[in-house]
N, C-alpha and C positions, 0 to 999 in steps of 0.2 A: 390603262393596264389593270387587269384583275390582280390586284396585289394579294398578298397573304391574307385571305379572309373568306365567302359564298356559298324539306325539306321536300306523319301526315296528320297533322290534324287532318287526316286524309281528306282530300279534296272535299269542298262542300258547302251545302247549306246546312249548318249545324244547328242541332237542337240542344246539344250539350256543351258546345264550345264554339268560339269564333274560328272560322277556317282561314288560316293564312298559310290547315291540316285536316316532259315530259318532252366562155373561157374560164378555167379553174382558178382557184385562189392562188395567189403568189406565195411561194414558200419563203420569200424574203421579207414578207410583212411581219412585223413583230406583234404577236398576240398581246392583248392588253390585260390579261389576267395573271401576269407574272407576280411573284412574291418578293423578288429582290432585284439584283443587278442583272443587266442583260435584256434589252428590249423593253424596259419598263418605261412607264410614262410619269413616274414619280408619285403616282397615286397608290404613288406607291407601289348463324346458326344451326329407359326403355329403348330402345334401339332405333328403329327407323321411324322418326316422328315428322319428317318433312312432309307437308301436305301433298297430296297427289292430284290436286285440282289445278295443275299448271296448264292453263289454256293457251299460253303463248301470247305474243304481242298481236294486237290488231293491225293488219297491214294498212299502209297508207291508202286512204280512199274509203275505208270502212270504219265508221266512227263508233259502232256499237250502240248500246242503249244507255240512256242517262238516268234510269230510275233508281230507286233505292237499292243499295248493295246489301247483300245478306249479312248484316252484322249480327243479327239474332233472330231466333224463331221463338220469341218470348211467349209467355202464356202457358207453357207446359213445363212442369217440374219433372226432370229426368227420374228422380227417385225421391222418397220421403226425406232423405238425408242430404240432398243436394239443393242448391239454390235454384230458383227460377231465373233464367236469363231474361233481363228486361228488354222490352222492345223499344229501340231508340231509332227514330227515323233518320235517314241519311240520304243526301243527294249529292252527286258529283259537283265539285266546285267549278268544273268546266262546263256545266250544263247550260250556261247562259249563251254559249257560242256555238252556232250550228256548224261551223267549219273549224272549230278549235281542237284542242287536245282530246283524244278519245275518252268517252265517258264509260266505256266498257269496264266493269269492275275487275276484269283480269288484266287491265293495263295500268301500270304505274310508271310515271315519267322518270326515265333514267337518261340524262342528257350528257352531252359533251360540249365543251366550249371551243369554238373556233378551230376546227380541223378541216383540212382539205377534203373534198369529196372523193379523192383518190384513195383515202383511208377507209372508205365505207365498208369494205369487206371485213377488215380487221376490227373496225368499231362494232359491227354487227356481231362478230364473234365474241367481243368483250361484253356484249349485252346491252349496247346503247340502242335506244329507240327514238331519241330526238337529238337532232343536230342544231346547236345554237351558233349562228354565224352572223357576223356584222357586215354583210355586203353593202350596207348603207355607209360604211366607214371605209377603211383602207383596202379591204379585200373585196373582190367582186365574186359573185356566184352566178354562173350562167344557168339558163333554163335546163340545159343538158345535165347539169350537176344535180338538179332536182330529180331527174329520171334515174341517175345513178344511185341516189339515196333511196328512192322509192323501191328500186329493185332489191335492195337489202332490207326492206321493211322498216326504214328509218324515216321519221318525219322531220320537219325543219321549222325553225323559227328564224325568220329573215328580216332584213331591213326593208322599209317601204321605199326602195329606190326604183329606178326605171325597170330593173329586172324583176324585183319582187312584185310590183304592181302589174307588170305585164303578165305575170303568172298567177294573178289573183284567183283564177278558177281552178288552180291545181290544188287538190286536196292533200298533197304532200305538205303544203304549208299550213301549220296549225297555230301560228302566232306571229306577231310582228315585233322585231327587236328594235328598241329605241336607242338611237345613238345620242351622245357618245356613251361608251362604256364608262362606268364609275364617274358619273357627273358630279358626285358628292365630294370628289377629291380635287385638290388644286389642279388647275388646267394649264397646260403648256402655253406660254406666251409667244412661242415661235422663235424666241431668241435665246433659248437655253435656260430660261427661267420659268417661273410659274405665277399665274394669277389666281384669282379666287375660283371656287367651285362654280358650276353652272347653277343659276338661280332655280329653285324649285318651281317658281311661277313660269319660267321659260319652258320647263318640261311639261307642266300641266297644259300649257297652250299647245305644245307639240302633240301631247297625248290626245287632246280633243281633235286635232287635225287628223291623226291616225284613225281615230274612231269614225270620223266623218268619211274618210276614204274607204274604210271597211269595218263595219260594226259586227261582222260575223266571226271575228277572231280576237283573242285577247292580246293585249300589249304587254310585252316583257321588258322589264327594266333591270339592269344589273348594277348594283351598288358595290362599294368597297368595304374594307374591314372596319370602317367607323361604325357600321351597324352593330358590331359586336364589341368593339374596343373604342370607347368614347374619346380616349386621349390620343388617338392615332394622329401623328404629326403630319401625315401626308394630306390631310384635309386643308392645311394652310391656316392662316390667321383668321380668327373670328368667322368660321364657316357657318352656314345656316344649319338648323337642326336636321338630323337625318330623317326624322319623322315627316318633315315637309316634302320629301320626295315620294312617299308612298302613294299619295293620290294620283301621281302620274303613271300608274301601272295597274295591271290586272294580275300579272304574275310578277312578284318582286323577288329578285335573287341578290345574294351578296357573297363575297368571298373573304375567307380568312384562313391562312395556312400556318397554324401554330408551330409545326415541326420545321417549317422552312424559315421561321422567324428567329431561329437561335443564333444565326451568324450575322444578323443585321446590326443596326446601330442600337444604342441603349433603349430607344423607344420601341423598336421591334422586339428586343429581347425580353421585354416585360411580359410578352404573351408566349414566350417559348414553351412548347409542350402543353399548353393549356387547351387540350382537345375538346373541352366542353364549350368553347367559344362559339362554334357553329350552332349548337343548341341554344345558347344564350341569345345569339342574334335572331334566331327564329322566334324566340319568345318576344323579343323587342318588336319584330315586325307584326306579330299578332296584336300586340298592345297598340301599335300605331295605326293599324288598319282602319280605314274609314268606310269600307264597303265590302268586307270579306275578301280582300285580296289573298291570293295563294302565295305562300312563302316557300321559296327554294333556297338551297345553300350549295355553294361550290366546295369541292374537296380536293385536297392535295394527294398526288400519287407518285410524285417524282422528287428528285433533288433539283430544285428549280434554279437556284442562283449559281452563276459561274464561280468557280474557285472554292466551292464549299462541299461538304459531304453531308450536310443536313438534309432531312427529308423523313417522311413517315415510314414505319415498317408496315407490312400488310395488316397486322393486327391493329395497329394504331389508326390506319385509315378506316378499318371496319368499325372501331369504337366511335370515331368521329361521325360516321354515316348513321349508325344505328341510334346514337344518342340524339342526333338531330331529328330523325324520324319519330322517335319517342316523344319529342317535344313538338311534333306536329308539322314537320316539313312536308309539303305537298308534292315534292319532286326533289331529285338530287341531280347534281351536275359535276362532272369531273374536269379537272385541269390536267392535261397530259403532257404539256411541253416541258422541256428541260434545256438549260444552257450549260450543263455540266456533262462531259468535258467540253462539248460544243453544242450549239443550238440544234435541237431535233424536235420537230413539231409533234410527232407521236412518240415522245420520249419514254412513255411507260413501257413500250415494247422492247426497250433495252433491259428491262428488269423482269426476268421470267417469273420470279416469285410473286411480284406485284401483279403481273398479268393474271396468273393463276388465281390469286386471292380475289382480285376485283371481279374476275369472271364468275367465281363461285358466289361472291357476295351479290352480284347482280342476278344470278340464277335464283338465289334465296329470296331476294326481294320480289322477283317475278312470281315465284311459287306462292308467296304470301300476299300478293296483290289483292285477292278478294278480301283478306282480313284487313290489310292496310286501308283499302277502299271501303271502309265501314265505320260506323259510329264508335267512338270511344265510350266505354262503359265505366262510369265513375262509381267509386265506393264499393265495388264488387270484390276487389282484392286489395289488400294492404301489404306493405313490405317495410321492414325495419332493418337497418344496417348495424352490424356489431361495431362499426368504426364510425364515430361521429364525423370524422374528417373525410370519410369516403362514402357519402350518401348514395343510395341506389334510386334512380329514377325509373318510372314504370308507366306503361299504358296497357289497358286491357281491351281486347276485342273479342268477338265471338263469331262462330260460323256453325249454324245448326246447334247441336248440344255441346260443342267444344268451346272451351275458353282458350284464348291465346294471351299469354302474359309476356309482354316485351319488356325486358329489364336491362339496365346498364348502369355501371358506376358513373357518377357524374363528377368525380374528382379522382386523382391518382391515389393508389394505395391498394390494400387488401382488406376484404370484409366478408363476413358471413351474412347473407341475406336470408331473413326469415319471413316467409309469406303466409298469409292467412286468407282463405277464400270465405268471404262472409256468407253465413247461412249453410255452410257445408259441415255437417257433423259426422259424415261417413268417411270411408277410406277409398282412395283411388290411386291413380298413377299419373305423374307428369312426365310426358316425353319431352326431352330437351332437343329442340329442333336443330338438325344439322350436327349433333354431337354424338349420335349413336349410343345414347344412354337414357335411362329413366330414373326418376326419383319417386319414392313412395310418398303419398300424401295421406297423412294420418289425421283423422278428425279435422280435415280441412287445412292442415298445416304442413309445410315442407320447407327445407332449407337448402342452400347451395352456396358455394364459394365464388367470389368474384375477385379479380385482380386486374388492375390497369395502371399503366405507367403515366407519370406526369412529366417525364423527361424523355427526350428522344434516344438517349443512349443507355436506358435502363436494361434493355434486352430481356431475354427470358420468354417463356410461353405465357404471355399475359392474356387472360380471358376476362375481359371486362363486360361482355355482353352475353346474356342467355335469353332464349325464347322458349317458353313452356307451352305445351298443348295438353289440356286436361279435358278428357271426354266425360262429361258429367253423367252420361247415360250408363257408364260402367261403374259408377260409385256404388259401393256396398255399404249397407248400414251396420253399425256396431251391434 
């Protein structure tokens, strides 16, 4: 089960950082990414600043080009009072696989966990471009289902079972899903109890077999919330280190759903509302990587557990997603199921507000894919928070002469963020992407307010994420 827990160091061969920064199933099968009771396995963004270079998703079968994405056009100074944007090389982290996830810089992986192909139309409308399904496990996926996904422009990561291998030449398949899901958690013993987690060495052996069967696609492995929460009890007694599982993957994902952990037992409640845990887990995967694996994270969108009212608000889901992206997630993945008031596989569609918000979020990510798929520029912009208990995390990208500053609170609270563009002595304007407003940049400095909840019931119009676009070619000197 994908329990409560599972983004860019945008894909890559990094020069500035390690990249870790995309017959039908039976509706009766219980997905394994649940966060609590019901079908669980015990594992428990100046006015219009949105970029106009939205090139759309690359359709299945067309992989795009793998070359350096336009992070910067360094070497030219827009004006005497603006900094030169440095040239930092970037290569897609998916470039090693000829039939893997598209390397087109306009494509950024937005995946969904274990949904039936009959939901393909609504998933495409939500902005999903990769389906992750465990047909090597309890649910089967027929070759005809691949055609259904392909018709909606959705790729697939599937298990290497008889169906998957029989469709090995189908370019809709862009990766192999390794079973079981969450092998790092205690495994069912088949008698109502649990045994130890799957040994990492067992998965490494399986990984090598997958690569031998098809070296042209990456292997995806999904872990549980222990990646972000070391004391998670669902791992059982004396479990192996989470880091030991990373070598058994090319794309490594994990799930933790903090807003759904508020009605669990005492061990779950420790993480209640801690929206930064997805980002923390991505950091851990970066640290544990042994060959630049790409890190993804799973995100909650529903009230998952039966008999509860816990779950994220649309703004809380947005904060979770953007903070993980700022920390280098190379893809994002949504969990859409609910068991409240009864099981519904596509449970998000019972919540109109969440559907609207996630659709807008995915459109925003899609429009910013060229920037996300580019090198992070270190030391070009700095930020300080007025509240030491609510620090602001940030990553800086560039496209042509424009800087993109992605920023988010990394803890609950309210803070004024003060930004400085190094080497900018002139004046300019920061357009706030997706917020229909601008901020004056004076002598390279500007400020903005941030607010984010650390509890699921805080309510209010909480804006913990801001993305700024500053066109250095328009900077005027004092």
